[in-house]
LUMVO-287948 format. One record per residue (C-alpha): x negated, y negated, z. Coordinates in steps of 0.25 Angstrom, whole numbers, plus 2048, in hexadecimal, padded with zeros to 3 digits. Example, Ala and Ser with C-alpha at 12.3 -4.5 7.8 and 13.67 -1.06 7.14 Angstrom:
// LUMVO-287948
7CF81281F/7C980481D/
END
This chain:
// LUMVO-287948
1979DE5B4/1909D35BC/1969C55B9/1989B95C1/1A79B85C4/1B29B05CA/1BC9B75D3/1CA9B35D1/1D39B75DD/1E19B95D8/1ED9B45E0/1F79B75D6/1F79AB5CD/1FC9AD5BF/1EF9A55BA/1E59AE5C1/1E19B55B4/1E09A75AD/1D59A35B8/1CD9B05B4/1CE9AC5A6/1CA99E5A8/1BE9A25B0/1BA9AC5A5/1BB9A259B/1B099A5A2/1A79A65A0/1A89AB5AF/1AE9B95B2/1BA9B95BB/1C19C45C3/1CF9C45C9/1D19CA5D7/1DC9CB5E1/1DB9C35EE/1DB9D15F6/1CE9D55F0/1C29D15F8/1B99C85F0/1AA9CD5F1/1A19C25ED/1959C55E5/18B9BE5DD/1949BF5D0/1A09B85D7/19E9A95D4/1AC9A45D9/1BA9A75DD/1C79A25D7/1D49A35DF/1E09A35D6/1EE99D5D8/1F99A65DC/2089A55DF/2089A65EE/20699B5F8/1FB99C602/20499B60E/20C9A8609/20A9B4612/2079BD606/1FE9B35FF/1F29B95F9/1E59B6600/1D69B75FF/1CB9B7609/1C39AA607/1B79AF60F/1B49B8603/1B49AC5FA/1AB9A2601/19E9A45F9/1A39A15EB/1AB9955E6/1BA9975E6/1C49905DE/1D39915E3/1DE98E5D9/1EC98B5DD/1EF9965E8/1E09995E9/1DE98A5ED/1E998A5F7/1E49975FD/1D69915FE/1DB985605/1E498D60E/1D9997612/1D098B617/1DB98561F/1E197C615/1F097A614/1F897F608/20797B607/21297C5FE/21296F5F5/21E9665F5/21D9655E7/2199715DF/20F96F5D3/2119785C7/20B9745B9/2029695B5/1FD95F5BF/1F29545BF/1E59585C7/1DD94C5CC/1CF94F5D0/1CB9475DD/1BD94C5E0/1B19505D8/1AE95F5D9/1A996A5D0/1B69715CD/1BB9645C6/1AE9605C0/1B095A5B2/1BF95A5B2/1C894E5B1/1CC9475BE/1DB9495BA/1DF9555B2/1EB95E5B0/1EC96B5B8/1F69775BA/1FC9785C8/2059835CC/2079835DB/2119805E6/20797F5F2/1FC9765F4/1F09735FD/1F4968607/1E8968611/1DA96C60C/1D1975615/1C596F61B/1BA96D611/1C396D605/1C69605FD/1D095C5F2/1C995A5E5/1D69585DC/1E49545DE/1F19555D6/1FF94E5D7/2049595E1/1F895C5EA/1EB9555EF/1E49625EF/1E59675E1/1D796B5E1/1CE96D5EE/1C09715F1/1B69755FC/1A89735F8/1A397B604/1AB987601/1A99855F2/1B89875F1/1C297F5E7/1D19805E6/1DA97A5DB/1E997A5DC/1EB97B5CC/1E79865C2/1DB9835BA/1DC9905B3/1E898C5AA/1E798459D/1F19795A3/1E69755AD/1DE96A5A5/1D096D5AA/1D397B5AF/1C79825A8/1BD9785AC/1C19795BA/1BF9885BA/1B29865B2/1AE97C5BD/1B19865C8/1A99915C1/19D9895BD/19B97E5C6/1A09845D3/19E9935D1/1919915C9/19599C5BF/18C99E5B3/1979A35A9/1929B05A5/19F9B65A1/19E9B8592/1A09C3588/1919C6586/18E9C7595/19B9D0597/1979D958C/1899DB591/18E9DD5A0/1999E759C/1909EF593/1869F059F/1919F45A8/1969FF59F/189A0559D/187A055AC/195A0B5AF/194A155A4/185A1A5A3/189A2759D/195A2F597/19EA2C58C/1A9A2158C/1B7A22585/1BFA16581/1CDA1357B/1CAA0A56F/1D8A0456B/1D29F9562/1D79EE56B/1CE9E4570/1CC9E957E/1CA9F857B/1C09F456F/1B89EA577/1B79F4584/1B39FF57B/1A99F7573/1A39F2581/1A1A01586/19CA05578/1919FA579/18E9FF587/18DA0E585/18DA10576/190A1E571/195A2357E/1A2A1A57B/1ADA22575/1B9A1A570/1C7A2056D/1D2A1A566/1DFA1F56C/1ECA1E563/1F7A1E56D/202A1C562/205A0F569/1FBA07561/1FF9FC556/202A01548/1F7A0A542/1EEA0454D/1E7A10551/1E1A15544/1DEA0753F/1D7A0354C/1CEA0F54D/1C9A0C53F/1C69FD543/1BFA01550/1B6A0C549/1B2A0253F/1AF9F6548/1AA9FD555/19EA06556/1A3A1055F/1AAA1E55F/1B9A1D55F/1C2A2955D/1D1A27559/1DBA2F561/1EAA3055D/1F2A33569/1FFA2C565/207A38567/202A3A575/205A2C57A/212A2B573/217A38579/212A34587/21AA27586/227A2D582/233A27589/22AA1E591/22FA10592/229A0A59F/21DA0159B/214A055A7/217A145A4/213A12596/206A0C59A/203A175A4/206A2259A/1FEA1B58F/1F2A19599/1F3A2859D/1F4A2D58F/1E8A2458B/1E0A2A596/1E4A38592/1E0A36584/1D2A30588/1D0A3D591/1D3A45585/1C9A3D57C/1BFA3D587/1BFA4C586/1B9A4B578/1ADA4257D/1A2A48586/19FA42593/1AAA37594/1A9A2F5A0/1AFA2159D/1BCA1B597/1BCA0D592/1C9A04593/1CB9F658E/1D19F159A/1D19E159B/1D39D85A7/1E19D45A4/1E59E35A4/1E09E45B2/1E69D75B6/1F49DB5B1/1F39E95B5/1F09E75C4/1F59DE5CF/1E89D65D2/1EF9D15DF/1FC9D15E6/2019C45DF/1FD9CA5D1/2069D45CA/2049E05C2/2099DD5B4/2079EA5AD/1FD9F65AD/1F39F85A1/1EFA0659D/1E1A0159D/1E19FE5AC/1E9A0A5B1/1DDA125B5/1D8A205B1/1DEA2C5B7/1D6A335C2/1D4A3F5B9/1CCA375AF/1BEA375B2/1BAA2B5A9/1B5A1E5AF/1BBA125A9/1B4A075A2/1BB9FA5A0/1B29F059A/1BC9E5598/1C49E65A5/1BF9D85A9/1C29D159C/1CE9C9597/1D29CC588/1CC9C0582/1BF9C3589/1C09D1584/1C19CB576/1B49C2579/1AD9CF57D/1B19D6571/1AC9CB568/19F9CB56F/19E9DA56C/1A19D755D/1AE9DE55D/1B59DA550/1C09CF551/1CA9D854B/1CA9E1558/1C89D5562/1D39CD55D/1DE9D855D/1E99D5566/1EA9DC573/1F19EA573/1F69F1580/1EF9FE584/1FDA05584/1FFA00576/20D9FF570/212A0757C/2149F9584/2199F2578/2259FC576/22E9F9581/235A06586/233A14580/228A17576/22AA2056A/223A2055C/22FA19556/22EA0D55F/21EA0D55E/220A0D54F/22AA0154F/2219F9558/2149FC550/21B9F7543/2209EB549/2139E7550/20B9EA543/2149E053C/2139D6547/2049D6548/2029D6539/20B9CA537/2039C3542/1F69C653A/1FC9C252D/1FF9B4532/1F19B3539/1F69B2547/1F09BF54D/1E49B8553/1ED9AD559/1F49B7562/1EF9BE56E/1F99CA56D/2049CD563/20D9DA563/21B9E0561/2239E656C/22E9F156A/23A9EF573/2439FB577/2509F3574/2589F3567/2609E7561/26A9E6556/2669E1549/26B9E053A/2639E552F/26A9E4521/2789E7525/2759F152F/2759EF53E/2689F3545/2659F7553/2559F7554/2499F355C/2439E6561/2359E255E/22E9D7567/2239CF561/2189CA56C/20D9C0569/2059B8573/1F99AF574/1EF9B1580/1E19B0584/1DF9BC58D/1ED9C258E/1F09BE59C/1F99B3597/2009B258A/2099A9581/2129AE576/20D9AB568/2159A0560/2169A7553/21A99F546/2299A3544/2269A9536/21C9B353D/2279B8546/2319B853B/2289C0532/2249CA53D/2339CC541/2389CE533/22D9D852F/22F9E053C/23E9E153A/23D9E452C/2329EE52C/2339F653A/23F9FF53B/2459FE548/2449F054B/24E9E5549/24A9DA552/23D9D3555/23A9C9560/22F9C0565/22A9C0573/2279B2578/2239B4587/2169B058D/20D9B7597/2109B55A2/21B9B85A5/21B9C359A/2109CC597/20B9CD589/20F9DB587/21D9DF58A/21A9EB592/
END
């Protein structure tokens, strides 16, 4: 897929993914790469953004980039990226006598394209303990703050800009406008990143990549797998073969209900395969979450191999991997950390001779939904809350058995149905129940009980990269807890998770 793009070099900032999101919201494609990866400029790369990061440029192990590779396109350095730019061109960066964290007032002191059409003074978010004290030759200050005379700098000759604050966060008053100015006034992008262009390009790519042979795809009814499979189906038609795999770890009655919905709404061949016994057997006595993921991924592949044997000339496998899966599953750079693996990005075993088609691998979740809408996929599928590939296996902490699965399915079903009843489902990014492998004392009637704990989780988010807990009306939580304890045998306590992402992840495992 050929698109104009902005390369974001990640120096380990907690906000790097937000930079990518803001660029895409301006209809320009963005790609995050580590500083160790050589930037090979081509006609599609319109600019470079250097992210912030936790290191100081004078640290021995601080991440670097070769600025000689960046000289032919505009560059915007943010926080650490700005300091690295100044230091590289013989400026001076030192630890500030006064650290600057939180909101600050930015004052623009020079006309320039980066700050075009923003107020002379505005509120920005600072997060630094270092500052540029001496500018390199050819650079000038274009904005100041209460703590630095070089809150923003530029070099017209090199087409380089640096800002000490973070425009990607909502706390910066004109952050989106500053990014827009960099993209359109400085990089001269056209803004061709939109669902229609994406669909046309990716269909073209799929046809070129898979000119012959049949394709198999796991269609779970979730947003990602549905949109991915529909894109492939649009590209190659009847060569696309969908399989609905019931792992026994789906929501209550989800397998059979979903296959009916998919068959009625999508014009493609989908076979229902119940392998719940196999998955649960393979997971017997397994409690480590990473081991669970690997077992489920391997079993999934084995099931597909068996399914592929019933289809002639199978050459390709579709996966609904999206961009956050790849970001969270691999260390982009030394400063970034691997959070968890996803079975979608674990790779295929060498013995499997199927090539992988991942049409959504560059999209965030909200972008997937926009593409689905452009494909005319019904809202009832697009608005479904995200569901992890390993299913309830990563929502049952500890060992997995049929009884625990049954308890969680019932509790989760009561929870989601209560949310729907009160008209709150579409206000929430993701809601689900978690089964804890601990028991607590309770009293039911005159009897002492010693039973299980269910955790309720609900978050609001745009793309799943950051999330806040949903503030339910008290009566909704009361009704949910009462119903679960009264209707689900084996549960005597319900709690609500009020942690944000970060520092927590949305799922518990």
